[in-house]
C-alpha positions in Angstrom: -9.4 -3.1 24.0 -6.4 -3.2 21.7 -6.8 -1.5 18.3 -4.9 -2.7 15.2 -4.1 -1.5 11.8 -6.8 -2.5 9.3 -6.3 -3.1 5.6 -8.5 -3.3 2.6 -10.1 -6.7 1.9 -9.7 -6.1 -1.9 -7.8 -8.7 -3.8 -4.5 -7.3 -5.1 -2.8 -7.9 -8.3 0.7 -9.2 -8.5 3.7 -7.7 -10.4 3.5 -10.4 -13.0 0.3 -9.2 -14.6 -2.3 -11.9 -14.7 -0.5 -14.9 -13.5 -0.7 -15.0 -9.8 1.1 -17.7 -7.7 -2.2 -19.7 -7.4 -2.2 -20.0 -11.2 1.3 -21.3 -11.2 0.3 -24.3 -9.2 -2.9 -24.8 -11.2 -1.1 -24.8 -14.5 1.6 -27.1 -13.2 -1.1 -29.5 -12.2 -2.5 -29.5 -15.7 -5.3 -27.0 -15.4 -6.7 -26.2 -18.8 -9.9 -24.3 -18.1 -9.4 -20.7 -19.3 -12.5 -19.5 -17.6 -11.6 -20.9 -14.2 -8.1 -19.4 -14.4 -9.4 -16.1 -15.5 -11.8 -16.0 -12.6 -9.0 -16.8 -10.1 -6.7 -14.2 -11.6 -9.3 -11.4 -12.0 -12.0 -11.6 -9.3 -14.7 -8.9 -9.2 -13.6 -5.4 -8.1 -16.7 -3.6 -6.9 -15.6 -0.3 -5.5 -11.8 -0.5 -5.6 -10.0 2.5 -7.0 -8.8 1.8 -10.6 -5.3 2.8 -9.5 -5.1 -0.5 -7.6 -5.4 -2.4 -10.8 -2.9 -2.8 -13.6 -4.3 -0.9 -16.7 -4.4 -4.2 -18.7 -6.8 -5.7 -16.2 -9.5 -3.1 -16.7 -11.0 -4.9 -19.8 -11.9 -8.6 -19.7 -10.7 -9.3 -23.2 -7.4 -7.6 -22.6 -7.1 -9.5 -19.3 -7.7 -12.8 -21.1 -5.1 -12.0 -23.7 -2.7 -10.9 -21.1 -3.3 -14.1 -19.1 -2.4 -16.3 -22.0 0.6 -14.3 -23.1 2.0 -14.6 -19.6 1.0 -18.2 -18.7 2.1 -19.8 -21.9 5.6 -20.1 -23.3 6.2 -16.9 -25.1 5.4 -17.0 -28.8 8.5 -15.1 -29.9 10.3 -18.4 -30.6 13.2 -18.6 -33.1 12.0 -18.8 -36.7 12.5 -21.9 -38.9 16.0 -23.0 -39.7 15.7 -21.9 -43.2 15.2 -18.3 -42.1 18.5 -16.4 -41.8 18.5 -15.1 -38.2 21.6 -14.6 -36.1 19.6 -15.7 -33.0 18.9 -19.1 -34.6 21.5 -20.2 -37.0 25.1 -21.1 -36.4 27.0 -18.2 -37.8 30.4 -18.5 -36.0 32.5 -21.6 -35.8 34.6 -19.8 -33.2 31.6 -19.1 -31.0 30.4 -22.7 -31.5 33.7 -24.1 -30.3 33.6 -21.9 -27.2 30.6 -23.7 -25.9 28.0 -21.1 -26.9 25.5 -23.7 -28.2 22.3 -25.4 -27.1 20.2 -27.9 -29.0 16.6 -26.7 -29.8 14.3 -28.6 -32.0 17.1 -30.7 -33.3 19.2 -27.7 -34.3 22.3 -26.4 -32.6 21.7 -22.7 -31.7 23.7 -20.0 -29.8 22.3 -18.8 -26.5 24.7 -15.8 -25.7 24.8 -12.8 -28.0 26.7 -9.5 -27.8 25.9 -6.1 -29.0 28.2 -3.0 -29.0 25.3 -0.8 -28.0 23.2 -0.9 -24.8 20.1 -0.5 -26.9 17.5 -2.8 -25.2 15.8 -3.3 -28.6 18.7 -3.7 -31.0 18.2 -4.8 -34.7 18.6 -8.6 -34.9 21.6 -8.1 -37.2 23.5 -6.2 -34.5 23.4 -9.2 -32.1 26.3 -11.5 -32.8 27.1 -14.9 -31.1 29.6 -14.3 -28.4 32.9 -16.2 -28.2 33.5 -17.3 -24.6 37.1 -16.9 -23.3 39.1 -20.1 -22.8 38.5 -20.1 -19.0 34.8 -19.4 -19.1 34.0 -22.8 -17.6 37.1 -23.5 -15.6 37.8 -20.4 -13.5 38.3 -20.9 -9.8 35.8 -18.2 -8.8 32.8 -19.8 -10.6 30.8 -22.9 -9.7 30.6 -25.9 -11.9 27.5 -27.5 -10.5 25.0 -27.5 -7.7 23.8 -30.2 -5.4 20.4 -30.4 -3.7 20.8 -30.5 0.0 17.2 -30.4 1.1 13.6 -29.6 0.2 11.8 -27.4 2.7 8.1 -28.2 2.6 6.5 -24.8 3.2 2.9 -25.9 2.3 2.0 -22.9 0.2 3.4 -21.4 -3.0 6.8 -19.9 -2.0 7.0 -16.4 -3.5 9.9 -15.1 -1.4 13.1 -16.6 0.1 16.2 -15.4 1.8 19.3 -16.8 3.6 20.6 -15.1 6.8 24.1 -13.6 6.6 25.6 -16.2 8.9 24.0 -19.1 7.0 22.0 -20.1 10.1 18.5 -19.8 8.8 16.4 -19.8 5.7 13.2 -17.7 5.5 10.4 -18.7 3.2 7.3 -16.5 2.4 4.1 -17.9 1.1 0.4 -17.1 1.6 0.3 -14.9 4.7 3.0 -16.9 6.5 6.8 -16.7 6.9 8.5 -19.9 8.0 12.0 -20.3 9.5 14.3 -23.2 8.7 17.6 -24.4 10.2 20.1 -24.4 7.4 22.6 -26.4 9.5 20.1 -29.3 9.7 20.8 -29.9 6.0 24.5 -29.6 6.5 24.5 -32.0 9.4 22.5 -34.5 7.4 25.1 -34.3 4.6 28.1 -34.6 6.9 26.7 -37.5 8.8 25.2 -39.5 6.0 26.4 -43.1 6.6 25.3 -44.7 3.4 28.2 -43.1 1.4 25.8 -41.0 -0.7 24.6 -37.4 -0.3 20.9 -37.8 -0.7 18.6 -34.8 -0.4 16.8 -34.3 2.9 13.1 -33.5 3.0 12.2 -31.2 6.0 8.6 -30.9 6.8 8.6 -28.8 10.0 10.2 -25.4 10.3 11.8 -24.3 13.6 9.4 -21.3 13.7 6.7 -19.6 11.8 4.4 -16.5 12.0 1.6 -14.9 10.1 1.8 -11.4 8.7 0.4 -9.1 6.1 -3.1 -10.2 7.1 -6.0 -8.2 5.8 -9.1 -7.6 7.9 -12.6 -7.7 6.4 -13.9 -4.7 8.3 -12.3 -1.4 8.0 -12.9 -0.3 11.6 -11.2 -0.4 14.9 -12.1 -3.5 16.7 -10.7 -5.5 19.5 -7.7 -7.6 18.6 -9.4 -10.9 19.5 -12.5 -10.0 17.4 -10.4 -8.9 14.4 -8.4 -12.1 14.5 -11.5 -14.0 13.7 -11.9 -12.2 10.4 -8.3 -12.3 9.2 -7.5 -13.4 5.7 -4.4 -15.3 4.7 -4.8 -14.7 1.0 -2.1 -12.0 1.0 1.0 -13.4 -0.6 4.4 -12.4 0.8 6.6 -11.1 -2.0 9.8 -10.1 -0.3 11.7 -11.1 2.9 14.8 -9.2 4.0 17.1 -9.8 6.9 18.8 -6.7 8.3 22.6 -6.7 8.9 21.9 -7.1 12.7 20.8 -10.7 11.9 17.7 -10.5 14.1 15.3 -8.1 12.2 13.1 -9.1 9.3 11.4 -6.8 6.9 8.4 -8.3 5.1 6.4 -6.9 2.2 3.7 -8.3 -0.1 0.1 -7.9 -1.1 -0.8 -5.5 1.6 -0.3 -1.8 2.2 1.9 -2.3 5.2 5.5 -3.4 5.3 6.0 -5.3 8.6 9.1 -5.4 10.9 9.7 -8.4 13.0 12.3 -9.0 15.8 13.9 -12.4 16.2 15.0 -13.4 19.6 17.5 -16.3 19.2 17.7 -17.0 22.9 14.2 -18.0 24.0 13.1 -19.1 27.4 13.2 -22.9 27.8 10.8 -24.9 30.0 12.1 -27.7 32.2 11.1 -30.3 29.6 13.1 -28.5 26.9 10.3 -26.8 25.0 10.7 -23.2 23.9 8.5 -20.5 25.2 7.5 -17.6 22.9 8.2 -14.3 24.5 6.4 -12.1 21.9 4.5 -9.6 24.1 1.2 -11.4 23.7 1.2 -11.3 19.8 -1.0 -14.2 18.8 0.3 -14.2 15.2 3.7 -15.7 16.2 4.2 -19.4 16.9 6.9 -22.0 17.5 6.6 -25.3 15.7 6.2 -28.6 17.5 9.8 -29.6 16.9 11.2 -26.4 18.4 14.4 -26.6 20.5 16.2 -24.3 22.8 17.7 -22.6 19.7 14.4 -21.9 18.0 13.8 -18.2 17.3 11.1 -16.3 19.1 9.3 -13.9 16.8 7.9 -10.5 17.9 6.1 -7.9 15.9 8.3 -4.8 16.1 6.5 -2.2 13.9 5.2 -1.3 10.4 6.2 0.8 7.5 3.1 2.4 6.0 2.3 2.9 2.3 -0.8 4.2 0.4 -0.2 1.6 -2.3 -2.2 -1.7 -2.4 0.9 -3.9 -2.4 4.7 -3.9 -2.2 6.3 -6.3 -4.6 10.0 -6.0 -3.8 12.3 -4.6 -1.0 15.9 -3.6 -0.7 17.8 -2.7 2.4 20.8 -0.3 2.7 24.1 -1.8 3.7 23.9 -0.1 7.1 20.4 -1.4 7.7 18.9 2.0 8.2 16.9 2.5 5.1 14.2 0.3 3.4 13.3 0.7 -0.3 10.0 -0.6 -1.5 8.6 -1.2 -5.0 4.9 -0.4 -4.9 2.0 -1.4 -7.0 1.2 2.2 -7.9 4.6 2.7 -9.5 6.2 4.7 -6.7 9.5 3.8 -5.0 9.3 4.6 -1.2 12.2 5.0 1.2 11.6 4.5 4.9 13.8 5.1 7.9 13.5 1.7 9.6 14.3 2.8 13.1 11.8 5.7 13.1 9.4 3.9 10.9 8.9 7.0 8.9 8.8 7.8 5.2 11.8 9.9 4.2 11.6 10.0 0.4 9.4 9.0 -2.6 10.5 8.5 -6.2 7.9 9.0 -8.9 8.2 8.1 -12.5 7.1 4.6 -13.3 3.7 4.6 -15.0 2.8 1.1 -13.8 3.7 -1.1 -10.9 7.3 -1.5 -10.0 8.3 -5.2 -9.7 12.0 -5.3 -8.8 14.8 -3.3 -7.2 18.5 -3.4 -6.4 21.1 -1.1 -4.9 24.5 -0.2 -6.3 27.5 -1.2 -4.3 28.0 2.2 -2.8 24.4 2.6 -1.9 24.1 5.9 -3.7 21.9 4.7 -6.5 19.0 2.3 -6.9 17.8 0.5 -10.0 14.2 -0.4 -10.5 12.2 -2.3 -13.1 8.5 -2.0 -13.8 5.5 -3.2 -15.7 5.8 -0.1 -17.8 8.6 -1.7 -19.7 11.3 0.5 -18.2 14.3 0.2 -16.0 15.2 3.4 -14.1 18.1 4.6 -12.0 17.6 7.0 -9.1 20.0 9.1 -7.1 19.3 8.4 -3.4 20.8 11.5 -2.0 19.3 14.0 -4.5 16.0 12.1 -4.8 15.8 12.3 -8.6 15.8 10.0 -11.6 19.1 10.0 -13.4 18.6 7.3 -16.1 15.8 5.5 -18.0 16.1 2.5 -20.3 13.1 1.4 -22.4 12.4 -2.2 -23.2 9.7 -3.9 -25.4 8.7 -6.2 -22.5 7.7 -6.0 -18.9 10.5 -6.2 -16.4 10.0 -9.0 -13.8 13.5 -9.1 -12.2 16.9 -7.4 -12.1 20.2 -7.4 -10.2 23.1 -5.1 -10.0 26.6 -6.7 -10.0 28.3 -5.9 -6.7 31.8 -6.2 -8.2 33.7 -6.0 -11.4 32.1 -3.2 -13.3 28.7 -1.5 -13.8 26.7 -4.5 -15.0 23.0 -4.7 -14.6 21.1 -7.9 -15.4 17.5 -7.6 -16.4 15.0 -10.5 -16.5 12.2 -10.0 -19.0 8.7 -11.3 -19.6 9.9 -12.4 -23.0 12.1 -15.1 -21.5 15.3 -13.1 -22.2 18.0 -11.8 -19.9 19.8 -8.6 -20.9 23.1 -7.9 -19.2 23.9 -4.2 -19.7 27.1 -2.3 -19.1 25.5 0.8 -17.6 28.7 2.8 -17.4 28.8 5.8 -19.6 32.3 5.0 -20.9 31.6 1.7 -22.6 27.9 0.9 -23.2 27.3 -2.6 -24.5 25.0 -5.6 -23.9 24.9 -9.4 -23.7 21.6 -11.1 -24.4 21.0 -14.6 -23.0 18.3 -16.8 -24.4 18.3 -20.2 -22.6 15.0 -19.6 -20.6 11.8 -20.6 -22.4 9.4 -18.4 -20.3 9.4 -15.2 -18.3 12.4 -14.7 -15.9 10.9 -14.3 -12.5 13.9 -13.8 -10.2 17.6 -12.9 -10.5 20.4 -12.7 -8.0 24.1 -12.0 -8.3 26.7 -13.8 -6.2 28.5 -11.6 -3.7 31.7 -12.0 -5.7 30.0 -10.6 -8.8 31.6 -13.4 -10.9 28.3 -15.2 -11.6 24.5 -14.9 -11.1 21.5 -17.1 -11.0 18.1 -16.7 -12.6 14.8 -18.6 -12.3 11.8 -18.8 -14.6 8.3 -20.0 -15.1 9.9 -22.7 -17.3 10.8 -24.5 -14.0 14.5 -23.8 -14.5 17.2 -22.3 -12.3 20.3 -21.4 -14.4 23.7 -20.1 -13.2 25.5 -17.7 -15.6 29.0 -16.3 -15.9 29.2 -12.5 -15.5 28.8 -10.7 -17.9 28.6 -12.8 -21.0 26.4 -15.6 -19.7 28.3 -18.8 -20.2 26.0 -21.4 -18.6 27.7 -22.7 -15.4 24.9 -25.0 -14.1 21.2 -25.7 -14.7 18.6 -27.4 -12.5 15.1 -28.3 -13.5 12.4 -28.2 -10.7 8.9 -29.5 -10.7 7.1 -26.2 -11.0 7.7 -22.5 -11.8 10.6 -21.2 -9.8 9.3 -17.9 -8.4 12.2 -16.6 -6.2 15.8 -17.2 -5.3 18.6 -16.0 -3.1 22.4 -16.6 -2.9 24.1 -16.7 0.5 26.5 -14.0 1.4 29.5 -16.4 1.1 28.3 -17.7 -2.3 28.1 -21.3 -0.9 24.3 -21.8 -1.1 21.3 -21.0 -3.3 17.7 -21.3 -2.1 14.7 -21.2 -4.5 11.0 -20.9 -3.9 8.6 -22.6 -6.3 5.0 -23.1 -7.3 4.9 -26.7 -5.9 4.8 -25.2 -2.3 8.4 -25.8 -1.3 11.8 -24.2 -1.2 14.9 -26.0 -2.4 18.4 -25.6 -0.8 21.4 -26.1 -3.1 25.0 -26.3 -2.3 27.3 -24.5 -4.8 30.2 -26.6 -5.9 33.3 -25.0 -7.4 35.3 -28.0 -8.5 36.8 -27.6 -11.9 36.0 -29.9 -14.8 38.8 -32.3 -15.5 
């Protein structure tokens, strides 16, 4: 009899309020029945502790209002042309000539604004259209476009993606399942394309997959085989991280456990060439039918335990020793990965924490939450050292790894604020190209640019820090997640249309 960890069968709420990944797909398909959407987003909660729920979800009316405020395009659109507003009218010919313009509703409007203060809610009059420098679109260290290499058909809404450090594999997380894809398959297709064109490749089968974050119906110790019958795959994976060793995955999502998985890249091979899984009898791991001798073998290695109902985002220290988790109860937990023990807990957020990033030196972490705050924590001293208030929920953030103390924050209100968080020169850039909530954000390793994704189906590349638009791609559904490879050559996104998209980053200058 083998006992296993058992988790609550309660449905968990995601970090984006009412709109869950299921609803993304529904709305993309044209669903217009408010009642059905509300029922999907807010199922009955009989005996769950109220702490497992976001405060806004406790009242049906409030839930309905929150649902529509998050699912629709935000209503804080620019006022009519006749209304004097620096966020809408062309007030600077210099800024206009620098490329800081976008056409909206037949009117040329600025999309990048600057404020001499880091105030997250500045008066509209203090935001001025920013004049891009002459090399904003022509520098060697920034891309000029992207090219789609392949579509990875995951089969479920893809809430988490990551690229391995050596650009060997892509990992996609959906509903209860992580799939592994061979990045070099796309590169081989592009290199050996004989028709003279670089057409995108559709890949339907991963080289490996495994189920995790499963929740059992009965909270009791049962045999592994019996429990397996009652497993639920409704738990979405929200974060997948690869440790620096290249063979360890840390996976978090809508479950109380953070799972650790070992990848064996040298599996046993049968005489007919098929791979054998050496996973110690773990029935949750599998090798796809197109596996080869290079297919990874997946083995459950351990778990990091939490009292929270879900973990929405993860970060890993540069040495691979510590794991930082953003929990649905607002706490930030720090685990020793090797010992699988909790070593520190940061308390302060009054609602669920949705995003996290580490500073370059690893001494501080920045977190964003549904309580409309961004907070900075000292890792060694275990205390909060800064707090920034916003008038919107925080869905994503990223800390620039190079070139100054810049923090990019993605907001529910479709805005991106790039803050200079150094005490010597506080200022801010506000970027306004997205038309809905900003769901993910990732800096390139060089720090020269970053990418954001949104519920408006867009992926946009921005110049650091002032946000000149470097490239833009429109996908077929809400883009929920993104990652940039360590060499800044590739971008991968996960979307509501049940696939991941691999992009090549192209640095050729404009003629």
